[in-house]
N, C-alpha and C positions, 0 to 999 in steps of 0.2 A: 504494500500500500504506500502511496506517496506520503512524504513527511514535510513539515514546514521547518526551515532552518531556525527561525526566531523562537519557535517553541522547543525544539529539540536541543538547542545549544544554550538555553538559559538567558537569552537577551531580554532586557527589561522592557515591558510595554509602557508606552508613554500615554499619559492622559491628555485629553484635548477638550476644548469647549467650542460650541457652535453658537454663533450669534446671528440673528436675522435682522437685516436692514429693513428700512421702510419699503423698499422695492425688492420683491423676490419672485422666483419662478417655482411653480408646482409641477413636478414631473409624475407621470403615470408609469409605474414599473410593473412588469410581468415577471413573477418569480417562477423559474423553471426547475430549480434544483435547490435543495437545502443541504448544506455541508456542516457536519458536526466535527469539531476539532478536539481530540482528547488532550489531556495534559502532557502526553508523550509526543504529540504532534501527528498522530494517526488520523487520517481523514475518513469519515463515514458519510457517504453520499446517499441522498434520498430524492428521487425524481418526483415531481408533483404532477 
């Protein structure tokens, strides 16, 4: 199974904040697949 380098090699995740300005765009997104990432970086995929 594929692995993610940032998860398997202990790199620290960075927090971030999102701000919304007075003008913004709304996007419609179609989700085709859900991917669960384990603490070891193993990917588990589920098609929708």
